[in-house]
N, C-alpha and C positions, 0 to 999 in steps of 0.2 A: 373698866374696859374689858371686853372679852379678850382672852389670850389668843383668839383665832386671827388677830390682825398683826402678827409680829414679823420679825425679820431674821435673816440668817447670816451666818459667817461665810468666809471664803471656802470654796472647795480647795482641795490640794492645788497648790500654785501651778497654773497652767503655763506652758511655754509662752514667751512673749508673742504679742500679736504680729510682730514683724514676720512671722513664718508665712503669713499670707501677704504677698506684695500687692500694693495698690497700683492699679494701672494709672498712668499719667493722664490718660484721657479716655473717657467712656464713650464708645460709639453708641448712638441711639439705636434702640431695638426696633426693628421693622417687622415685628411679629404680627400676624393677623389677629383681629379681634376674635376671641373665643366665643363660641355659642354654647349654651347650657346643654349638657349631654342628655341623651335619652336613656331610659332604663334598659340595661343590658340583659336583665333577667331577674328572677326572684330567688331568695334564699330557701333552702330546704332543711338546714340543720335545726335541731331543737325539737322539743315535744309539742305536738299539735294541741291547740286549746281553742275552745269556743269563747268568743268575746262579744260584748255589747259595746257599742259606741254611741255617744250622744248626738247622733245624726238621725234624721227622719227622712225616709225615702220620699222623693218628689216625683210625681208623674205629670206629664204635660199632654193634654189632649189636643189642644190647638197649636200644633207644632209649626204651622205656617204663619203664625201671628208675628206682627212687627210692632216694636215700640217706636213711636214717632217722637222725636225730640224737638222741642220748640225753645228758642231763645225768648226770654221774657224780661221786660223792663217795666218796673213799677215806679211811678213818680207821683208826687203830690200835684195838686191842681196847678201850681206855678212852675211845674217841670223840675223841681228839686227831687233828686233820687231818694227813694225810700231805702234806708239801710237796715232797719230792724227786721230780723228773720221772723220773729214772732208775729209782728204786725203784717209782714208780707204773707205769711200763711193765712192770716185772717182775711186779707184782701182776696187771695186766690179762692178760699172757701166761699166767700161771699159772691165772687164772680160766677162760680159754678151754680150757685143758687139762682142768681139773677138772670143768667143767660143760658139756662139749660137747653132751651130749644135751639138757640143759635149755635150751640156746641154739639148738637145732635145727641144730647144726653151723655156725652163723654165725661169721664172722671179724670182728674189729674193726679200725678205723683210729682209733687213739687219739692225740689231739693233745698228750698229756703234761700236760694241765691238767684242765679240767672237762667236756670233750666227747669223745664217741666216736661213730663212725658205722658203720652196717652197710648192706649192700645188701639192701633189703627189710626187713620188720618182724621183731621178735623175738616169741616166743610171748605175752609180756605187756608192758604199757606200763610197769609198775613191777616191779623185781626187786631182791632183796637176796641177797648172797652173803657167805660167810666164806671167806677164802683164807689158806692157811698157806704161808709162805715158809721154806724151810730155810736155816740158816746165813746169815741176813740180816745179823746184827750181829756185831761183833767182841767178844772178851773184853776186859776192862779190864786189859790187860797193860802199861799205862803206869803211871807213878808218879802216884797221885792222892791228894789229901788227904781226899776224901770219896767217897761212892758215886758212880759215874759216872751221867750222864744216860742217857736211853733209847738214844741212838745209840751208846753205848759199853758197855752192860751185857753180862752174860755169857750171855744166852740164845742158844741155837743155832737157834732158830726163832721165828717171830712170826706172830700171827694178825691179819689185816686184815679190815675190813668194807667191802664195796662196795655202795653204793646207786645204782641206775640208774633214771632216769625219762625217758619219752619227751618230746621237746621239739618237733620239727618234722620235716618231710621236704623234701628238695630234689630237684627233677626233673632227671635227667640230660639230658632232652630239650632243656633250655634252651641247652645248648652243643653238642648233637649235630646238631640240625636247625634251631635258632634260629627257632622259630615267632614270628609277629608279636606274640603275647601275652607273650613273654618280656621282662622288664625287665632293665636292666643289673645291678640288684641280684641277680636270680635267676641270671644268668650268673656273676656273681662268687662267689655262694654255691657253685655247682656246681664252679667252678674251684678254690675254696678246699678243698673236700672232696677233689678229685682230688690236689691238692698235699699234703694231709695224708696221703693214702695213700702218696705217695712218701717223705715224711719218716718215716712209721711203718716202712716197709720198711728204710730206711737205718739208723734207730735200732736196729731188731731185729738188724741185721748188725753192730752195735757201732761204727757210724760216729759221728764228731763231726758234729752237725747244726747248721748256722748258717743259719737261715731255710731257703732252698731249696738251699743248698750242702752237700755231703756229703763228708767226708774220712775215709778209713780208715787204720788204723795199719799202713802198708806202707812199709818203709824205701826202696823204689824210688821212692816219690813224695816223699821228704823231702830237704832240702838245708839246709846250715848257713848262717845269716845273721849269726852272731856274737852275743856277749853272752849265751850260753846259750839262744839261741832257734833254732828250726828252722822253715824254710818248708815248707809242705805243699801239694802239688797235689791237687786234688779236682775235683768236677764240680758244676755248677749245673744243676738239672733242674726244669722247671716246665711245666705245661700252659698253652697260650695259645689264645684264641679269636680268629681273624682272619677276614678277608674270604673266604678259601678254606676255612674250616672249622676244626675242632679240630686242634691240632698239639702235639707235645712239643718244647719248646725246650731244647736241651742245649748246655752251654758249659763250658769249663774254669774253674776257680776256684782261688784261692790264699789261704791264710791263714797266720798265724804261731802256733806253739804253743810251750809250754815244752819244752825238751829233756828227755826222761825220763832218769832215772838218779839217782845219789846227790845229795842236797841240797847237800852241800858243793861238789861239782863244779859245780853250777849257779851257786852264789853266787860262786865264784871267777871263772867266765866272765862272769857278769852284771855284776860290778863291775870286771872287767878287772884283777884282782890275781893275784899268783902264790902268795901264802902266806896262810893263814887269819888271821894276825895283822893283816893289812891290811883285813880285811872291816869295812865300816861296818854294824854290827848294827842301828842305827836304820833305815837304808835297807833292810836285809834283812828286818826285821819287816814293813815295808809291802809289799815285793815278794812275800813268801811267804804273806801273809794270804789265806785262802780256797782255797789250792791243795790238791790231794789228794795224799796220800802213802801208800805201802805200807811196812809194817815188815818187816824181814828175820827177826826172831825169832818172829813170829806169822803173817806173810803176810796181815795184816789191813789194811784201808784206812781212812784217817781224813782229816778236813779240818783244815787248820792254822788256828788261831784267834789265834796270837801266839807270842811267845818268852818264855822265863823271864827274870827280872830278873838272876839270878845264874848263874854257870857251873855245869855239871853236878855238879862235885864239891862245890859249896857249896849248891846249891838243895835245901832241906830240905822235907819234908812228913810228915804223920802217916800211918803205915801201921798198919792194924788187924791184929793177929795173935791167934790163939787162945791162951788161957791154959791150956795143958795139952791133951792129945790129945782127952780126952773132954769138955772144957768147951765150952759154947756162948757163954761170955763172950769178947768180943774187946777186947783192950787196945790203945789207940793207942800206937805207938812211933815216935818221930821218927827219921828216917833221911834220907840224901841220895839223890838219883836215882842217882848213881854206885854207891853201896853197894847199893841195891835191885837194880839190874840185875846186879850181880856175885853177890849172895847168893841172890836169888830167881828170876832169869831165866837164870842161868848165862851171862851175856854179859860178857865182859871188854872194857871200852872202852879205846880207845887215844887217837886224836887228838881226840875230842869231849869229853874230860874237862874241858878248860878253856874250852869254848864254851857259849853259852846252850843250853837245851833247847828243843825244839819243843813248844808247847802245843796240844793237840787237844781241850781241854775247854771249859768255859764260864767266864765271869768269876768266878763263885763256886765253881766245881768244876774247877780246872785238872787236866789230865792231861799229865804231862811225858814226853817221849820224847827220848833222846839223838839228836843229828843223825846220828850214825854208823849208826844202825839204820834210817834213813828214806831212802826213794827216791821221787822224783816219778813219778807214773804217766803213761802216754802220753795224748795227745789232750787236753791242757789249753790252751785258747785264751789267747793273750797279748793283752791289751786296752789296754796302755799305748802311749804314743807311741814310734815307732821313731827311731833316730838316722839322720842323712843316709846314712851308709854302709850301714846295714841296709836302708833304703828302696831305695837303689841296687841292692843285691844282690838284693832281692826282685823289683824290676822287671826286672832283667836275666834272672833265672832263670824269670820268668813269660812271657817272649816266645816265641812260636812262629810260624814261617812258615806261610803259608796252607795249603800242601799238607800239612805236618806236622800242623796243627790239624785238618784234615779227617780224616786217618787216625786221630788220637787219638779224636776224637768218634765216628766211625763204629764203632771198636772198642768204645768205651764204651757205645754204644746197644745193642750185642749182649750185652756182659757184664753189663749191669744186670739182664737177664732180667725185664723188666717183663711179658713175656708169660706168666710163671709166677706173678705176683703174684695171689693168690686173689681179692681184691676187684676188681681190674681184669678178671680173667677172668669173674667173676660179672656184670660190666657188659657183657660182650661187647666189651671194648676190645682192639684190636690195633694195634700200632705198627710202621710200616714201618722198615726199617733203612737207608734211603738218604736223603741230604739232599734237601729239596724243591728243585725247579728252577723258577725264576720268571723273569719278564721285567722288565728294568730299562732305564734310559736313561742316557746320559752327556751331561751338559750341557757346552756350550762354555765355556771360560774367558773372562772378560771381558778386553777390551783395556785396557792401562794407559797412562797418560801420565807421562813423566818429564821431566827438564830438557832445555832447548833445543828443546822441542816434539816430542821423539822419542816414537815409539810403542814399547811394550814388550809382547810377547806371551808370557804365561806358558807354560811347557812342563812338563807333569806337575806342575802346581800350584806351580811355582817360577819365579823370575826373578832377574836379577842386575844389579847396578849397575857391573859391570866396564865401563870405558870409557863410563860414563854418569854424569850428574849428577842431584842431587835436583831435583824440580820447583820448589820454593821453598826454596832454602837460606838459612840465616841467616848473619849476621856476628857473630862473638864478639870483642869488644874487651877487656872487663875480666873476666878469669877467673883462677882460682888452682887449684893442686893441693895437697891435704892428704894426707899419707901416714902411715897407721897400720902399714904393712908394711915391715919392715926389708929384705926381699929385693927390693923393686921399685926400679928405677932410674927415678925420675920425670923426670929430664932427658931420658933417651932416650924415655920414653913421650910426653912433650909434643912432642918433635920429630917423632916418627912420626905422632902424631895431627894435628898441623898440616899435615904433608905429605899425609896421606891425605884430610884435609878439603878441601884445595885441589883434589884430583882430583874431589871430589863437588860442588864449587861452594861449599862452606862455608869462608868466610874466617875464619881463627882467628889472632889476634895472639898474640904470645908471652905466656905467663902473667905476671901481676903478681908472683907469688911461688910458690915451692915450699916448703911448710911441712912439716917433719918432726916427728913426735911425739917428745917428750922420753922417752928410754928409761926414766927413772925412773917414768913414768906407767903403764907396761905392767902393773903389778901392781894398779893402782887399778880401781875398778868402771867398767863401761861408760859410764854417764852422766857420771861425773866426768871420764873420759878425753875424752869428746866436748866437754864444757864447757871444759875446759882448752885443747883444740885450737882451739875457736872464739874463745876469749879471746886466744890467741896470734895467731890469724889477724887479728883486728880491729886489733891493735897494728901489724901490718905493712902494712895497706892504707890508701891515701889516700882511696879511694872505695869504695862498696858494689859488690861484684862482681855481674856478670850471672849468673855460673855458677861452680859449684865441682865439680871432679872429685875424688872421694874414693876413695883407694886403701885397700882393706881387706885384712887379713891372710888371710882365708879366703873361699873362694867360696861355701860353703854354711853357712847358719845362723850367721853371724858375729854375736856378741852386741853388736857396735857398731852394727849396721845400723839397728835400730829407734830407739835413742836419737839417732843421727845424723839420720835422716829427720825425726823429731819436732822436733828443735831447728831444723833448716834450714827446714822447711816451715811450721811453726806459729809459731815465735818470730821468726826472722829474715826469712822470706819470700824465700828465694833458691832457685833451681833447682839441684839436685845430680844427679850421675850417679855411682853407685858402680861400682867396678871392682876386680878382683883377678886381674890377668893372670898366668897361669903362663908363657905364651910370647906375645910381642907379634907377631902375624901380621897380614897384610892383612885376612883374614877377620874377625879379632877387632876390628880398628879399624873396619871397615865396620859391624859390628853395633853398636859403641859409638856411631858417628856417627848411625845411624838413630834411636836413642833420644834423643841430645842434640838433634838437629835438630828432632824432634817436640816435645820438652819446651819448647824456646825459641820455639815458634810457627811453625816451618817445616813444610813438607809434603814428604814424600819422593816420593810418587806418588799419582795419582788414577785413578779409573776414567775412561776416555775419555768414556763417556756422562755422567759426573758433570761433567766440565769444560765440556761444551756444554749442560748442564742438560736432558738428554733421558731421564731415568729415569722411566718410567711407573709408577704414576700420581701421582708426587710432583713432577714437573717444574713444574707450573703452580700448585700449591697448597702454601702453607707447611706443611712436614711436619717434625715432630720425631721423632727415633729415640731410644728409651730402652732401656738395658740394665740389668738388675737381677740382683744376686747377693747371697747371704748366706753369710759364712764362719763356721764354727763352731770352737770350741777343739779341740785335738788329743785323741785318745783318752786317757782317764785324767785329763783336765782338764775335768770336767763343769761346774765353776763359772765358767769363763771366759766373759765376755759374748760373744755372737755379734756379728759386724760386718756391718752392712747397707751395701752400696755401690750407688749408682745413678749411671749416666752418661747424659748427654743430649747430643744433637748440637748443634752451633753452626753459624752462618753458612750457613743455608739458601740455595741448594739443595745445599750440600756435605753429604756423608754420611761424611766422613773425619775431621772434627774434633769432639772431645768434651771435656766437662768432667765432673768427678765430685763427688759429695757423699757423705760417709760418716758413719754414726752407729753407736753401740753399742746393743745391745738385750739382752733376757733370754737367758741361755744356752740354746742348742739351739732357740731360737724361729726358725722359718723364715719365717713371714708377717711382713712389715714393718709396724710400727705408727706410724712417724714420717714417712710420706710427706706427711701433712698434720697439723700440730701447732699448733692455735690457742692463742694466749696470752690471758691475762686482759685485756690492753689491746686485743684485737681483731686483733692482727697474727698472722701465720703464721710459725712457726719450723721448718716441715717441709722435707724434702729437695726436694720438687718445686718449691716456690716459687723456690729458688735456680736450679734448672735452667731453669725457664720464663722467669725474668727475663733470664738470660744468653742464652737463645735469641733473645729479642726484641731484646736489646741488640746482638747480632752479626748480626741478619737484617733490618737497615734498619727496625727498630721493628715488624716484622710479628709477630703472635702465631700460634702453630701452629693451623692448622685441621684438621690430621690428626696423630695421634700413634700411632706404631708401637712397641709395647712387646714387648721380648724378655725373658723370665723364665727364669732358670736354677735348677736344684736343687730343682725341685718334683715331687713324686710325683702320680700320677693322683688319689689321694684328696684332694688339696689344690687341684685345679683350680678348684672352685667358690669356694674362699676367695680365690684370685687375682682372680676377677671380682667377688665380693661385698664384699671387704675392701680389697684393694690398689687395684683400679681405682676403687672408690668414693672412696678418699682422693685419688687423682690428680684426679678430677673436682672434688672439694671444693677442692683447691688451685688449680685453674684458675678456678673461680668466685670464689674469695677475692681474685683480682686485679681484681675488678670486672667480669668478663665475664658475659654473660647466656646466650649460646648456647655449648653445649659443642662441642668438636671431635669429629670421627669417630675412633674407636679401632680398631686391630687389635692383638690380644693373642696372642702366640705363646710357647709354652713349649718350651725346648730341653732334652733329656735326654741325658746321656752315660752315666749309670749304668744300663745295660740289658745284655742278653746276646745280642742278635741280631748276627750277623756275616754279611757278604756276601763271596762268593768268585766269581771268574771261572770259568765252566764250562770254557773252553778254554785256560786258562793257570794256571800255578802261582804267578803273581805276584799282588800285591794288586790290588784293583779300582782303576780310574783315578780321579783327582780329578774330581768332578762326577757321580759315579755316584749315581743316585737311583732309589728304588722307591716307588711310591704305590699299588700294587695287591697283591692276594693275601695278603701277610703283614701288612698294616696293619689298623687297627681296622675292624670290620664296618660301623660307622655314622659314627664321628667323623672329623674332618678331620685326618689325620696323614700323615707320610711320613718316610722315612729318606734322609738325604743324607750322602754321604762326600765332603766338599769338599776334603780334604787328601790329600797323598801319604803313603803308609806308609813310614817310615824303618826302624823296627824292628818285628818281629813282624807280627801281622795287624791291620789298621786297624779301628777301631770307628766305625761311622757315627753321626751325631747324629740323634736321633729328635725331630722337630719336631711339635708339636701346635698347631693353630690353634684357639684357643678362641673367638675373636670376630673378625669382619672386617666392620666397618661401612664401611671404605674401599672394599671391593669389588674386591680383586685377582682376576684370573683365576688358575687354578692355575699356568699357565706364567709369568705375571708374578711371582707370589709366589715360586715356586721359583727363578727366575733372579735375582730381587732378593736372596734369602737367600744364594744361591751367590756373588753378587757382593760381598756384605757380608763374606765370608770373605777377600776380596782387598784390603780397605782397611786392614788391620792394619799400622800404621806401624812396629811393633817388629821386623819381619822381612821377608824376601823370599820367604816361603812362604805359601800359602793356609793358614789355620788351620782347625781342626776344627769350630769353632762361630763364629757371627757375631762380628765384632769388638767390638760394644758389650758383649756378655756377657764376652768375654775381658778387656776393659778394666775392667769392674766387678769381675771376679775379682781382678785384680791390685791394684786400689785397696783392696779389702777385705783382701787378704792383707798388703799393705804397712802399712796403718794398724793392723792387728791385731798388729803387732810393736812398736807404741809401748810404751815402758816403763811407761806409766800403768797397764797391766794386770798388771805383774809382781807386785805385792803380793798379788793374788788368787791367782796361781799358787802362791805360797808358803803361803797360808792353808789350814787344814784344810777339808775339804769339808763337814763337819757341825759344828754347835755344840750340844752337849748333846742329841744325837739329832734336832735340827731341821736341815733342809737349810739350807746357808749362804745360798743364794739367797733364802730367805725372810726372812733377817735383815739382809742387806746390800743397799744400793741399788746400782744399776748405774752404774759410773763412766762419765762422759761423756768421749768422745774430745776432745782439744783441737781447736778449729777451725783450719782452714788460714788462714794470713796472706792478707790481701786481695790481696797482690802476686802470689800463685801460685795462688789458688783457682780461677782460670779456665784454668789451664794443664793440659796433659796430663802431670801429675806422675807418673802411674801407668805411663807408657810405658816 
């Protein structure tokens, strides 16, 4: 396990929380809903630099054009609705061919659902069509006990009915010239239609479409990631409206698909077994469900619905055969799948005789196919969680250096041939084939203070503690090492750690004990192994340790990590640091000590301006900094509760010390509902009360008069909810402490999940740390900017997109931008500037760490649905255990 997921000890004991009295009753806040603020100006500090961005300028000649939206309903001949998006697109394409004259030659952009768009009106507002698709469905050449359902019957063609009715029109002018009368909603509608045109074009070319990312079936773009899975390179393409006008944003994108080919080959690779007899068919049933296959004997395509209960040579069904050549009577005859394929399909099966059959029918109408005749079709997205090795392989193969990425995207802009897309041509849209060139700035890195009063000047976003000491090193007297790894020499590790700590000013005594795991316990469950180790540890210690170094057998995804952290932090209240050294180097020990020192209340480095309390405008007014993040379950685990983590700064005017509060909430819920949680007795059990009380306790009893909130993981559609729901809860929590006047708030959202990249115009290297851009490619009205605060190690760096939703404090653009850049240098876990402000990084680590507590394991094993009802509707959300009071104020997440 990587030691970057550890926990910390208590800060110096704060005054009791009773110093802030709880109000007996909280009056509801009647504050008006906030609107997202407009840009107050732009920054000027920093060195000017010329940049390229992966956006292509778009010009619109037909600015008066309108998109006409039509509601569309596609049904079979018997009025049953068509649900397949792929088939729906085929129907619409055929309709355009069959009725071109009736449609006045108009082309459609179909969203695959219930809407399609044209440039200009159609001859009528309401239209009805009949469309015939040839060879739409396969014959029922599987083994079925009954007549097959519609999607499997033997018709070679099918008639569909299409009803279209006019809905509304969208003005292209709202994004082409941006008149004063255009609302944000009108702009978004126009951009949505333009993006549908891009998706429609990609779908018509046979691409896998994932929102605005497109992947084609080209082996040159594929690479193996193991487990029967293939990584696939594609492109993300979307229109954006920015300060400089309309542009096309083009970026590379990567996804994971099922490796096409024989089903058996996939199962062997997916389960990492060499022979079919070792396949876990229960696991295979879950993995194969809903995948598309093609049969070798008919070349027809089906969707897998399950597996048979018996092997092919034993699985029986009733086959209806004619009683005589001239007879119309059909007599049911029982046969096996194996016999049916041999006698009636002329297929002699070999290896699949003793395997379950693939079922492509319905629950009451199974249709069995031997695995031997089935192959997985290409471009099937894999949505389950990847293993650590698969994630590493995917990340490594997705990296591209800046100059390489520029060349790839420039070639893609030409090969996409958007200038030949009929609907874009009808709009008079033309797209340049060169990156946009814009002006940016490079902010200076802040000066840091380390031990012995020395200054430390970061270079290229990095600094070092070589020949330097920590600013406030701790002394560790009572500590122990517990070892779950048979390959680690803990005696050598302790000696090297003590020696390295001495050079950093951290005085570490010899450990009380080196406790090895009983080899007999290695086959036990993770929680039992942890409990046995802690019991063994207690027997050997005369006093409670200050700190435990836990050596784990694996660096990534060790199953012992979550149970160990939960027991140590929640039950025993002791600070721990996890490690799994492959090789004990000085760099490894330095990184370990950075985390240990921070967890135990020490400080590795501070901003020089922070040490002398000169950070405007927070130097004179008690200011609290809050970081918020929500962690969701892995793909494929939709019922796992989401974990909300909030960190708050301590010891004003410091901005380098934080504590965290963590709660579980509904799966996939992004907006936090437990920031303020009034109880029946009038007390508040919400997250913010904890943080506010500890801020006051460590800041000489002062309450924050300014609160700066950094929110991660929020899309633009949820900005209003951050202000109207989360900010409102924070205000309620503040008033519940007995306060009357609210503090001033600044609310900033940080986004990493976007597709804008910055490049140096005059260099093939990554942009420098501190590179910022707040003009041209930013929002036309709102207050946002892109900041690349960190140095690129691999590939091309991704800047963080900051959105300032509210600023009651009144930062100037330069003050705010420099403040945010500085907050990327107070991250105590490393000696590099991080890509997003430290409070958000800490919240992310706290959520990730507590999300591995085994309290959630039983949900991971439970089925996602119960009798057709979502499990989340029938199960309560399990609460995370609260941290022990001895460590709740520590930087355990460091």
